C-alpha positions in Angstrom: -41.2 -12.4 15.6 -38.8 -12.4 18.6 -38.0 -16.1 18.0 -37.2 -15.4 14.4 -34.9 -12.5 15.4 -33.2 -14.7 18.0 -32.6 -17.3 15.3 -31.1 -14.8 13.0 -28.9 -13.5 15.7 -27.7 -17.0 16.5 -27.0 -17.6 12.9 -24.9 -14.5 12.7 -23.0 -15.5 15.9 -22.1 -18.9 14.3 -21.0 -17.2 11.1 -18.8 -14.8 13.0 -17.2 -17.8 14.7 -16.6 -19.3 11.4 -15.0 -16.1 10.1 -12.8 -15.9 13.2 -11.7 -19.6 12.6 -10.9 -18.7 8.9 -8.8 -15.7 10.0 -6.9 -17.8 12.4 -6.2 -20.3 9.6 -5.1 -17.5 7.2 -2.7 -16.2 9.9 -1.2 -19.8 10.2 -0.7 -19.8 6.5 0.9 -16.3 6.8 3.4 -17.8 9.3 4.3 -20.4 6.7 4.9 -17.7 4.2 7.3 -16.0 6.7 9.3 -19.1 6.9 9.4 -19.6 3.1 10.4 -16.1 2.4 13.6 -16.4 4.4 14.1 -12.6 4.9 12.5 -11.4 1.7 10.4 -8.2 1.7 7.0 -8.8 3.6 5.2 -5.8 2.2 4.2 -6.6 -1.4 1.9 -3.8 -2.5 1.6 -5.2 -6.0 0.5 -8.6 -4.7 -1.9 -6.9 -2.3 -3.5 -4.8 -5.0 -4.0 -7.9 -7.3 -5.6 -9.8 -4.6 -8.1 -6.9 -3.8 -8.9 -6.5 -7.4 -9.6 -10.3 -7.7 -11.8 -10.2 -4.7 -13.8 -7.3 -6.1 -14.1 -9.0 -9.4 -15.4 -12.3 -7.6 -17.8 -10.3 -5.6 -19.4 -8.7 -8.6 -19.5 -12.0 -10.5 -21.3 -13.6 -7.6 -23.8 -10.8 -7.4 -22.7 -9.8 -3.8 -23.8 -6.4 -2.6 -20.3 -5.3 -1.4 -18.7 -2.2 -2.6 -15.0 -2.1 -3.6 -14.3 0.3 -0.8 -15.9 -2.2 1.8 -13.9 -5.2 0.5 -10.7 -3.0 0.5 -11.2 -1.9 4.0 -11.7 -5.3 5.4 -8.8 -6.9 3.6 -6.6 -4.0 4.3 -6.9 -4.9 8.0 -6.4 -8.6 7.3 -3.3 -8.0 5.2 -1.9 -5.6 7.8 -2.4 -8.2 10.5 -0.5 -10.7 8.4 2.3 -8.1 7.7 2.8 -7.2 11.3 3.3 -11.0 12.1 6.2 -10.9 9.6 7.6 -7.6 10.5 6.5 -7.0 14.1 5.6 -3.3 14.8 5.1 -1.4 11.5 7.3 1.6 12.2 6.8 4.3 9.5 7.7 7.9 9.1 4.6 9.9 8.3 3.9 13.5 7.1 1.2 14.8 9.4 -1.1 15.6 6.6 -1.4 12.0 5.6 -1.6 10.5 9.2 -5.2 9.4 8.5 -4.0 7.4 5.4 -1.2 5.8 7.6 -3.7 4.9 10.3 -6.2 3.5 7.7 -3.4 1.6 5.8 -1.5 0.2 8.8 -4.4 -0.2 11.3 -3.6 -1.0 15.0 0.0 -2.1 14.0 1.0 1.4 13.2 4.0 2.9 15.0 4.4 6.4 13.4 7.1 9.0 13.6 5.8 12.3 12.3 8.0 14.9 10.5 6.7 18.1 8.8 9.5 18.2 6.3 9.4 15.7 3.4 13.3 15.6 3.1 13.5 14.5 6.8 11.0 11.7 6.3 13.2 10.3 3.5 16.3 10.7 5.6 14.7 8.6 8.3 14.0 5.8 5.8 17.3 6.1 4.2 19.1 5.7 7.5 17.1 2.6 8.5 15.3 4.2 11.5 12.0 3.4 9.7 11.3 0.9 6.9 8.7 3.1 5.1 7.5 6.7 4.8 4.1 8.0 3.8 4.0 11.4 2.1 1.2 13.3 0.3 0.5 11.9 -3.2 -1.2 15.2 -4.3 0.1 18.8 -4.6 3.7 20.1 -5.5 6.1 17.2 -5.6 9.3 19.4 -6.0 10.6 18.5 -2.5 9.9 14.9 -2.8 11.5 14.6 -6.1 14.7 16.3 -4.8 14.8 14.0 -1.8 14.3 10.9 -4.0 17.3 12.2 -6.1 19.3 12.6 -3.0 18.4 9.0 -1.9 18.4 7.1 -5.1 18.0 3.7 -3.3 14.4 4.9 -2.4 11.3 4.6 -4.5 7.6 5.3 -4.5 6.2 1.8 -4.1 2.5 2.2 -3.5 -0.3 4.8 -3.4 -2.9 4.4 -0.7 -5.9 4.0 -0.5 -6.0 1.9 -3.6 -9.5 3.3 -4.3 -10.1 7.0 -3.6 -11.9 7.8 -0.4 -13.1 11.3 0.2 -12.1 11.4 4.0 -8.6 10.0 3.4 -5.9 12.1 1.6 -4.0 9.9 -0.7 -0.4 9.1 0.2 2.6 7.7 -1.5 4.5 4.9 0.4 8.2 5.2 0.1 10.5 2.1 0.5 13.9 0.9 -0.6 12.8 -1.5 -3.3 10.4 -1.5 -6.2 7.1 -3.4 -6.1 6.2 -6.5 -7.9 3.8 -6.1 -11.0 0.1 -5.9 -9.9 -1.3 -6.2 -13.5 -2.4 -2.5 -13.6 0.4 -0.2 -12.7 1.7 3.3 -13.2 5.4 4.0 -13.5 6.8 7.3 -12.3 9.9 9.1 -13.5 11.7 12.4 -12.8 13.1 14.7 -15.5 15.4 17.4 -14.6 15.3 20.7 -16.6 16.3 24.3 -16.3 12.9 24.9 -14.7 13.6 22.1 -12.0 12.5 18.5 -11.6 9.2 17.5 -12.9 7.2 14.2 -12.3 5.9 12.2 -15.2 4.2 8.9 -15.5 3.1 6.2 -17.9 0.9 3.1 -17.9 2.6 -0.1 -17.1 5.2 -1.6 -14.8 8.8 -0.5 -15.3 9.9 -4.1 -15.9 7.6 -4.4 -19.1 9.2 -3.9 -22.4 6.5 -1.4 -23.4 7.0 0.6 -20.1 10.7 0.7 -20.6 10.4 2.1 -24.1 8.0 4.8 -22.7 10.7 6.2 -20.4 11.9 9.5 -21.9 15.5 10.3 -22.5 17.3 11.6 -19.4 14.5 10.5 -17.2 15.1 8.5 -14.0 12.6 6.0 -12.7 11.4 7.0 -9.2 8.6 4.6 -8.5 5.8 2.3 -9.5 2.4 1.9 -7.9 -0.8 -0.2 -8.5 -4.0 1.6 -9.3 
């Protein structure tokens, strides 16, 4: 019995070594992507979401006993490692209530600046002090919408985690560009009225003809995220 256990552990050790080699190869390819992008945005939330969905679909098709949350967690760290090689330290402005989401999403590469006020978070991104901000994705969005109206170069570009997790409060990621289509997106818009600014949504990426047609009159696009 002990000999069988030893052989199993040896097999696991060999597999771990192969996984490490595969990760090193992936990082090398990531470095080649850095060179090919020539300054383009490194963080592509639409691309990341599409990749995770494909991995989950492949796992199910192959009958593998891996939950979507487990796959997402593993590849979140891999993608963050690649991103940090392209951007160095991932300096982000974070609302304290979603610091767990920031730590989960950015991993060990996270360099966080915390602000209690949502408007200050977006000021930090708009001024270039941080590239991204993480804000609560639930609750009253009045202050967030007012801040996005003040800084119209900023958008909601992702919602994290991609799959809901009970221990992690969902967060919107704010950036100064719109994400690529992921294949299953939600577009967000703001509408001003006598009662204030409200947040609306419709299925699809804003670049799709159907999505553009769904945008109400007097509405302004404020973001897109993969679901």
